[in-house]
C-alpha positions in Angstrom: 128.3 103.6 113.3 127.5 105.4 116.5 129.9 107.6 118.0 129.8 110.1 121.3 131.6 113.3 122.2 133.2 111.8 125.1 134.5 108.7 123.4 136.3 110.9 120.8 137.8 113.0 123.3 139.6 110.1 125.4 140.7 108.4 122.2 144.1 108.5 120.9 144.6 110.4 117.4 144.7 107.5 115.2 141.7 105.9 116.7 140.2 109.2 116.4 140.9 109.2 112.7 139.0 105.9 112.1 136.1 107.1 114.3 135.7 110.0 112.2 136.1 108.2 109.1 132.3 107.6 108.0 131.7 111.7 107.5 135.0 111.8 105.4 134.1 108.9 103.4 130.6 110.7 102.4 132.6 113.7 101.5 135.7 111.8 99.7 132.6 109.9 97.8 130.8 113.4 96.8 134.5 114.8 95.6 134.8 111.2 93.5 131.3 112.0 92.2 132.4 115.4 91.2 135.4 114.3 89.5 133.5 111.3 87.9 131.0 113.8 86.2 133.8 116.1 85.3 135.2 113.2 83.3 132.2 112.4 81.8 131.8 115.7 80.3 135.1 115.7 79.0 134.6 112.2 77.8 131.3 113.5 76.2 133.1 116.5 74.5 135.8 113.8 73.1 132.9 111.8 71.9 131.4 114.7 69.6 135.1 115.4 68.4 135.1 111.5 67.6 131.7 111.8 65.8 133.0 114.7 63.4 136.2 112.3 62.7 133.5 109.7 61.6 131.4 111.6 59.6 134.6 112.6 57.5 135.5 109.0 57.1 132.2 107.8 56.3 132.6 109.4 53.0 135.4 106.7 52.4 133.3 103.8 53.1 133.7 103.2 56.9 130.6 104.5 58.3 129.3 101.1 59.9 132.5 100.4 62.0 132.8 103.9 63.3 129.3 104.1 64.1 129.3 100.9 66.6 131.9 102.3 68.9 129.9 105.4 70.3 126.9 103.2 70.9 128.9 100.7 73.0 131.1 103.5 74.9 127.5 105.0 75.5 126.1 102.0 76.9 129.0 101.2 79.0 128.6 104.7 80.6 125.1 104.4 81.1 125.3 101.1 82.9 128.2 103.0 85.1 125.8 106.2 85.9 123.2 103.8 87.0 125.4 101.5 89.2 126.5 105.0 90.5 122.9 106.1 91.4 121.9 102.9 93.0 125.0 103.1 95.5 124.1 106.5 96.1 120.2 105.9 96.6 121.2 102.9 98.6 123.6 104.9 101.3 120.9 108.0 101.2 118.5 105.6 102.5 120.3 103.8 105.0 121.7 107.3 106.3 117.9 108.3 106.5 117.0 104.9 108.6 120.1 105.7 111.2 119.2 109.0 111.6 115.5 108.3 112.3 116.2 105.4 114.7 119.0 107.8 116.5 119.0 111.3 115.8 121.3 112.1 118.5 124.2 110.2 117.3 126.7 110.8 114.2 125.9 107.7 112.1 127.8 106.4 108.9 127.3 103.6 106.5 130.1 101.4 105.7 129.8 99.1 102.8 131.7 95.6 102.4 134.6 96.8 100.5 135.5 99.5 103.1 136.0 96.9 105.8 139.5 95.9 106.8 138.9 92.6 106.8 136.0 89.5 107.5 133.8 90.7 110.5 131.6 87.6 110.2 127.8 89.4 110.3 126.3 87.1 107.7 126.9 84.2 110.3 123.8 85.5 111.8 121.9 83.8 109.0 123.3 80.4 110.0 122.4 81.2 113.9 118.7 81.8 112.8 118.5 78.6 110.7 119.8 76.5 113.7 117.4 78.3 116.1 114.3 77.7 113.7 115.2 74.2 113.1 115.4 73.6 116.8 112.2 75.3 117.5 110.2 74.3 114.5 107.3 76.9 113.3 103.5 76.5 112.8 101.4 77.1 109.7 97.7 77.2 109.9 95.6 76.4 106.6 91.8 76.8 106.0 89.9 75.2 103.2 86.7 76.5 102.4 84.1 75.5 99.6 81.2 73.2 98.8 81.6 69.4 99.7 82.6 67.2 96.9 85.1 69.4 95.6 88.2 67.7 96.7 89.4 69.9 99.5 91.0 67.0 101.8 92.5 65.0 98.7 94.0 68.5 97.7 95.4 69.0 101.1 96.9 65.5 101.3 98.7 66.2 97.6 99.8 69.5 99.0 101.9 67.9 102.0 102.1 64.3 100.7 100.8 62.7 103.6 97.4 61.8 105.2 96.8 65.3 107.0 93.2 65.9 106.1 90.4 65.3 109.0 88.8 63.0 106.6 92.0 60.9 106.1 93.1 60.4 109.7 89.3 60.0 111.2 89.0 56.2 111.5 85.5 55.2 110.0 84.7 58.6 108.7 81.5 59.1 107.1 80.5 62.1 104.5 77.5 64.0 106.1 76.2 67.3 105.0 75.8 69.2 108.2 72.9 71.7 108.8 75.2 74.2 110.0 78.8 75.2 109.2 81.0 73.7 111.6 84.7 74.2 112.2 87.1 70.9 112.5 90.9 71.3 113.2 93.6 68.8 113.0 97.4 69.2 113.7 100.1 67.2 112.9 103.6 67.5 113.3 105.6 67.4 110.0 109.6 66.8 109.8 111.6 67.1 106.8 115.2 67.3 106.7 115.4 68.3 110.3 112.9 71.2 109.8 109.6 70.6 112.1 106.5 72.3 111.0 103.0 72.2 113.1 100.7 71.9 110.5 97.0 72.6 111.4 94.3 72.3 108.9 91.0 73.8 109.3 88.1 72.2 107.6 84.5 73.6 107.1 81.8 71.2 106.7 78.7 72.5 105.6 79.8 75.6 103.6 77.5 76.0 100.7 75.7 73.0 101.2 72.2 74.5 102.3 69.4 75.8 100.1 69.5 78.9 102.2 73.3 79.8 102.6 72.7 83.1 103.9 75.2 84.4 106.5 77.1 81.0 106.2 80.6 82.8 106.6 79.8 84.0 110.0 80.9 81.1 111.8 84.1 81.1 109.9 84.7 85.0 110.5 84.1 84.7 113.9 86.6 81.6 114.3 89.3 83.6 112.6 88.6 86.8 114.7 88.7 84.5 117.9 92.2 83.5 116.8 93.3 86.9 116.9 91.9 87.4 120.3 93.6 84.5 121.7 97.0 85.9 120.4 96.1 89.6 121.6 95.5 88.2 125.2 98.5 86.2 125.4 100.6 89.6 124.2 98.9 91.6 127.0 99.7 88.8 129.6 101.8 90.3 132.3 104.0 87.1 132.6 103.8 86.2 129.1 104.9 82.9 127.4 108.6 83.0 126.1 106.8 81.7 122.7 102.9 82.4 122.4 101.2 79.7 120.4 100.3 80.8 117.0 96.6 79.4 115.9 96.1 82.5 114.0 95.0 81.4 109.7 97.7 82.2 107.9 96.0 81.3 104.5 92.1 80.4 103.3 92.3 78.1 100.3 89.0 79.1 98.7 87.7 76.1 96.3 85.6 77.3 93.3 83.5 74.7 91.3 84.4 74.4 87.5 81.3 75.7 86.2 83.1 77.4 83.5 80.7 80.4 84.2 81.4 83.2 86.4 81.8 83.7 90.3 78.8 82.7 92.3 77.0 85.5 94.7 78.1 83.2 97.8 81.8 83.3 96.3 81.9 87.3 95.9 80.1 87.7 99.4 82.4 85.4 101.1 85.6 86.8 99.4 84.4 90.2 100.1 84.4 89.8 103.9 87.1 87.4 104.2 89.4 88.9 102.2 89.8 91.8 104.8 91.0 89.6 107.7 92.6 86.5 106.2 95.2 85.8 102.9 92.9 84.1 100.4 94.0 82.2 97.5 91.1 81.2 95.2 91.7 77.8 93.3 89.4 75.9 90.4 88.6 72.5 91.9 88.4 69.3 90.0 90.1 71.5 86.6 90.4 68.3 84.7 86.7 68.6 83.8 87.4 71.7 81.7 89.0 71.9 78.1 92.3 73.9 78.4 90.3 76.9 76.3 87.2 76.5 78.9 89.7 76.9 81.7 91.4 79.9 80.4 88.2 81.5 79.8 87.0 80.9 83.1 89.8 82.3 84.7 89.6 85.4 82.8 86.0 85.8 83.7 86.7 85.4 87.7 89.9 87.7 87.4 87.3 90.0 85.7 84.8 89.7 88.4 87.4 90.1 91.5 88.4 93.3 90.0 84.8 95.0 89.5 83.7 93.6 92.6 87.0 95.0 94.7 88.1 91.7 95.9 91.9 91.6 96.8 93.3 88.1 97.1 96.9 87.0 97.9 99.2 88.4 96.9 98.3 92.1 96.9 99.9 94.6 94.7 100.3 97.0 97.6 101.9 94.5 99.8 105.2 94.3 97.4 108.2 95.4 98.9 110.4 95.7 96.1 110.4 95.9 92.4 111.8 92.2 92.3 109.2 90.9 94.5 106.6 92.7 92.2 107.8 90.9 89.4 107.2 87.6 91.0 103.9 88.3 92.4 102.6 89.7 89.0 103.2 86.4 87.3 101.6 84.5 90.2 98.5 87.1 90.1 98.4 86.3 86.3 97.8 82.6 86.9 95.1 83.4 89.9 92.9 81.6 90.6 94.9 78.4 89.9 93.5 75.6 88.0 94.2 72.4 90.1 93.6 68.5 90.5 94.2 66.6 93.8 95.2 63.1 94.2 97.1 60.7 96.6 97.9 57.9 94.0 100.7 57.3 92.3 101.0 55.5 88.9 103.7 54.6 86.4 104.5 57.0 83.6 107.5 56.1 81.4 108.9 54.0 84.4 108.5 57.0 86.7 106.0 57.1 89.5 104.1 60.3 89.5 101.2 61.5 91.6 98.0 61.5 89.1 94.6 60.6 88.1 94.2 57.6 85.6 91.5 57.9 83.1 90.4 55.8 80.1 92.6 58.4 77.6 95.4 58.5 79.8 96.9 59.8 83.3 96.4 63.5 84.7 99.8 64.2 86.2 99.2 66.4 89.1 102.5 68.1 89.3 102.9 68.5 85.6 102.6 72.3 84.8 101.1 71.3 81.2 98.4 69.1 82.9 97.3 71.4 85.8 98.7 74.2 87.9 99.0 72.5 91.4 102.7 73.0 91.0 102.1 76.6 91.2 99.9 76.4 94.0 102.4 74.4 96.1 105.2 76.6 95.4 103.5 79.6 96.3 102.0 78.2 99.7 105.2 76.3 100.7 108.6 76.9 98.8 108.3 80.6 98.0 105.7 82.6 100.0 104.9 80.7 103.6 107.0 83.1 105.3 105.3 85.9 103.6 102.0 84.5 104.6 102.8 84.5 108.1 104.3 88.2 107.9 101.1 89.3 106.1 99.0 87.5 108.8 101.0 89.3 111.6 101.7 92.5 110.3 98.7 93.2 108.4 95.7 91.5 109.5 96.3 90.6 113.2 97.9 94.2 113.4 94.3 95.6 112.3 92.6 93.3 114.6 94.5 94.5 117.5 94.3 98.5 116.5 90.6 98.0 116.4 90.2 95.9 119.4 92.2 98.4 121.7 90.2 101.6 120.0 86.5 99.7 120.6 87.6 98.8 124.0 88.9 102.0 125.6 90.7 100.4 128.1 93.8 99.7 130.0 95.9 96.4 129.3 94.9 94.8 132.7 91.1 95.3 131.8 91.3 93.9 128.3 92.9 90.8 129.8 90.1 90.4 132.3 87.4 91.2 130.0 84.6 88.9 128.7 85.2 88.8 125.2 83.7 85.2 123.7 86.1 82.6 123.0 84.1 79.6 121.9 82.2 80.0 119.1 79.5 77.4 119.5 80.8 75.1 116.7 82.1 71.7 117.1 85.9 72.0 116.8 87.8 68.2 116.7 91.7 68.9 117.5 94.0 66.3 117.2 97.7 65.8 116.9 100.1 63.3 115.4 103.4 63.0 114.4 104.3 62.5 110.8 
């Protein structure tokens, strides 16, 4: 709440009391806290007397009943003190933010219980929801791995539609490319009124050659080019009302289910790409491993990632609060996800389920007891999709923007007219469809 000196001078006396309420509320709160602390000291004295009475009564056989009451009272008081501390810390943080944002104004913090009635601030969430549903949003996902690991199938399974390049290209023939090429396929997916423009970037030819030296360079170049496009749009004098976002929000890296350790190409790729994009490693075709082999393989991979200083999503340093840290710690314990992909349905106990049929049974893709596909889907779509976009914009893109501006050492107009290459020399195939 910001109040100027002139407005206080011209307002009537009742209104002036309301305007000066925030400082008095804080003072009253300080008085209340001091009274509470005094009451707690008195209560503690009473507790000591009560404990002395209990020791005298314990000789008569009533020790257990009298011993429970001080513990319960202590727990209740401890919880009250913790709640008071949390409230005071919250007010202190808000006060600090308000002072930093507007140091020349008098500021205060008003809780919901201090309001005279309903204001309607929470309605802004409905406004944001309606606006997002009307405009839609973009999500760009890259899949990287050797041929035959089921990249296209897994993407189709994630979004339960034919969204991969292989699925939507007529007369498609699988050929091993001599070089790493990037192909993009875009779709507009609508579910319950929410529109999402999904772009899948495939990288055929990665890791398929005898000499895979520097096979990650076209991928690094493509990701940086998308950052450059976005930067140019931001620096234009007449900017678009909504800048098209072609930046890669997530890179799913497919590891072959060898059961051993990470290969040199895996380590080198994730070292280089982990600095510019959010990487989520997965073990492809995990049904080829037993449960014990899968767990041992995952532990070896986590050790290799830690020993080589490779950070995969979600990074621990980006956790914003304890609640988010607890959720992300569970995810980090499951990485890499052992997944199985399929787009075929089978009957199991009278229900249709996505699964792979074998001689000994059906591997249910969305059954957590069979594989960890459901955990991967929840991470990418249901719980962390917006966080992936935020990390891309606030961390990876911001690092690129700062580096480019420092390297160029030029003003905005010169940067827009610079001759930074936009085409990476690879064949890109863009198609759009409505789903």
